[in-house]
C-alpha positions as CSV (number, residue, x, y, z in Angstrom):
1,M,121.0,135.3,102.9
2,D,120.2,137.0,106.3
3,Y,123.4,139.0,106.2
4,Y,122.3,140.5,102.8
5,L,118.7,141.1,103.7
6,S,119.6,143.1,106.9
7,K,122.7,144.8,105.6
8,P,122.4,148.5,105.9
9,D,123.4,149.3,102.4
10,G,121.8,146.4,100.8
11,M,123.6,145.2,97.6
12,Y,125.1,148.6,97.2
13,Y,126.1,148.1,93.5
14,I,122.5,147.4,92.7
15,Y,120.3,148.6,95.5
16,D,121.8,150.6,98.6
17,K,119.1,150.0,101.2
18,P,118.3,147.0,103.4
19,L,116.5,144.4,101.2
20,N,114.2,143.5,104.1
21,Q,112.5,146.9,103.8
22,L,110.2,146.9,100.8
23,P,110.1,149.9,98.5
24,E,107.2,152.2,99.3
25,V,105.9,152.5,95.7
26,F,106.0,149.5,93.3
27,A,105.9,151.5,90.1
28,S,109.1,153.1,90.4
29,R,112.7,152.9,89.4
30,K,113.5,152.3,93.1
31,S,111.4,149.1,93.0
32,S,113.1,147.8,89.7
33,C,116.6,148.0,91.4
34,Y,115.1,146.4,94.4
35,I,114.0,143.4,92.3
36,A,117.4,143.4,90.4
37,A,118.9,142.6,93.9
38,I,116.2,140.0,94.8
39,E,117.0,138.4,91.4
40,V,120.5,137.7,92.6
41,L,119.2,136.3,96.0
42,F,116.8,133.9,94.1
43,R,119.6,131.9,92.9
44,Y,120.1,130.4,96.3
45,D,118.3,127.5,97.7
46,L,116.9,129.3,100.7
47,A,115.3,132.0,98.5
48,K,111.6,130.7,98.6
49,E,112.0,130.3,102.3
50,K,113.5,133.6,103.0
51,L,111.8,135.8,100.5
52,T,108.1,135.0,101.1
53,F,107.6,138.6,102.1
54,V,109.0,139.9,98.9
55,I,106.7,137.2,96.9
56,D,103.7,138.6,98.8
57,W,104.7,142.1,98.1
58,I,105.0,141.4,94.3
59,N,101.6,139.4,94.2
60,A,99.8,142.3,95.9
61,N,101.0,144.7,93.3
62,R,99.4,142.9,90.3
63,N,97.0,145.0,88.2
64,E,93.5,144.0,87.7
65,N,94.6,141.8,84.7
66,G,97.1,139.8,86.7
67,Q,100.1,141.5,85.4
68,W,102.8,144.1,86.8
69,D,103.9,147.7,85.8
70,F,107.0,149.1,87.2
71,G,106.0,152.4,85.7
72,E,107.3,155.1,83.2
73,K,110.2,156.1,85.4
74,A,111.6,152.6,85.7
75,K,113.1,152.9,82.2
76,D,116.9,153.2,83.0
77,G,118.7,151.7,80.2
78,V,120.0,148.8,82.4
79,Y,117.0,146.8,83.6
80,F,114.3,148.5,81.2
81,P,113.4,148.3,78.6
82,L,113.6,144.8,77.7
83,S,111.9,145.5,74.2
84,D,112.6,148.2,71.8
85,R,109.8,150.5,73.0
86,W,108.5,151.9,76.1
87,D,104.8,152.5,75.6
88,K,102.4,151.6,78.5
89,T,101.5,148.3,76.7
90,T,105.1,147.2,76.2
91,R,106.1,148.4,79.5
92,I,103.5,146.2,81.3
93,A,104.5,143.2,79.0
94,D,108.2,143.8,80.0
95,S,107.4,144.1,83.7
96,T,105.4,141.0,83.7
97,Y,107.9,138.9,81.8
98,R,110.6,140.1,84.3
99,I,108.4,139.1,87.2
100,I,107.4,135.8,85.7
101,K,111.2,134.9,85.0
102,L,111.9,135.7,88.7
103,F,109.4,133.4,90.0
104,G,110.0,130.9,87.1
105,L,112.7,128.8,88.9
106,P,112.9,125.2,87.3
107,C,110.7,122.7,89.0
108,Y,111.9,119.6,90.9
109,C,112.0,117.6,87.6
110,G,113.8,120.5,85.7
111,H,110.7,121.8,84.0
112,D,110.9,125.6,83.4
113,C,107.6,126.8,84.8
114,S,108.0,130.3,83.1
115,K,107.7,128.6,79.8
116,C,104.6,126.6,80.6
117,V,101.4,128.0,79.0
118,T,99.3,127.1,82.0
119,Y,101.7,129.1,84.3
120,I,101.7,132.0,81.6
121,A,97.9,132.0,81.3
122,T,97.9,132.0,85.2
123,Q,100.1,135.2,85.6
124,S,98.5,136.9,82.9
125,N,95.0,135.9,83.7
126,N,94.4,135.0,80.1
127,D,91.2,132.9,79.5
128,D,92.2,132.4,75.9
129,L,95.6,130.7,77.0
130,R,93.6,128.6,79.5
131,R,91.3,127.4,76.6
132,Q,94.3,126.6,74.5
133,V,95.8,124.5,77.3
134,Q,92.4,123.0,78.0
135,S,92.2,121.8,74.2
136,F,95.7,120.4,74.6
137,Y,95.2,118.2,77.3
138,K,91.9,117.1,75.8
139,E,93.6,116.2,72.4
140,S,96.8,114.9,73.7
141,F,95.7,112.9,76.7
142,G,91.8,112.6,76.5
143,L,91.5,114.8,79.6
144,D,88.4,117.0,80.1
145,I,89.6,119.4,82.6
146,P,87.3,122.3,83.6
147,L,88.7,125.8,82.7
148,E,88.9,127.2,86.2
149,K,91.3,124.1,87.1
150,F,94.0,125.8,84.9
151,Y,95.6,127.7,87.6
152,C,99.3,127.4,88.7
153,D,101.8,129.8,90.5
154,G,104.7,127.3,89.6
155,G,105.6,123.9,90.6
156,R,107.3,125.1,93.8
157,S,104.4,127.1,95.0
158,Q,101.4,126.1,97.0
159,N,99.1,126.8,94.1
160,V,99.9,124.2,91.5
161,F,98.2,122.9,88.6
162,E,95.7,120.0,89.3
163,L,97.9,117.3,87.4
164,C,101.1,118.3,89.4
165,K,99.7,118.2,93.1
166,E,100.8,114.7,93.5
167,C,104.1,115.2,91.8
168,P,106.3,112.0,92.5
169,F,109.5,114.0,91.9
170,K,108.6,116.6,94.3
171,K,107.7,114.1,97.0
172,C,111.1,112.1,96.1
173,C,113.1,115.3,96.5
174,I,111.6,116.2,99.7
175,E,112.2,112.7,101.1
176,H,115.8,112.8,100.0
177,G,116.4,116.5,101.5
178,I,117.2,118.0,98.0
179,D,115.3,120.7,96.1
180,A,115.8,119.2,92.5
181,C,116.2,115.9,90.7
182,S,119.6,117.0,89.3
183,K,121.0,117.3,92.9
184,C,120.2,113.7,93.8
185,S,123.3,111.1,93.8
186,E,121.1,108.8,91.8
187,Y,120.4,111.0,89.1
188,P,119.3,110.5,86.6
189,C,117.2,107.6,87.8
190,K,115.0,105.7,85.2
191,D,111.8,107.6,86.2
192,I,113.1,110.9,85.8
193,S,115.1,110.1,82.8
194,D,112.0,108.9,81.0
195,Y,110.0,111.6,82.2
196,Q,112.5,114.3,81.0
197,E,113.2,112.8,77.6
198,K,109.3,112.7,76.8
199,Y,107.8,115.8,78.8
200,V,110.1,118.3,80.5
201,N,110.2,121.6,78.5
202,K,108.8,119.8,75.6
203,Y,104.8,119.8,76.0
204,N,102.4,122.7,76.7
205,Q,105.2,125.3,75.5
206,P,104.3,128.5,73.9
207,E,106.5,127.8,70.8
208,N,104.7,124.7,69.8
209,K,101.3,123.0,70.0
210,R,102.3,119.6,71.2
């Protein structure tokens, strides 16, 4: 990881400058290529620890609606567009989706945070989605949670959803020195097996209302 971050020509086939030097302008094709190299590094276990400066830079470049925009010139036929258009609205949606996917590493339990409505509502700063999730927890579990509590930057972040703050699976992984239940020699234990069968990537998803 350190080698690639300090390498003079970066990941030359994607981005040919040192990855420990952030692009000067976020809304640019250069930043899009930079993120492409970071997407590769994010596959490694040390990513969250080593790339906090990138995460801070990305978060600092959210717009007033909590979304991202790589700019009109980011369209290169490789990384953008993700949709079949490139107007401003679609461009912002494409840019935001890409960042959410970057941050959306599976949680310790295997849950894909990028598909969680609470996470999506936070990243897009969407109160309509927050109200949707609020109703979901009220109807499904009888929980009356204030709207402002529906805030989450992902299960591996410091800002997790209220109900995930004391996650037993995260605690167990840390105690075992691993970064996911799936990497445990005892996987699947009964606790994670039961939880995954009932909840992981099944509840609070955009494609259903369960």
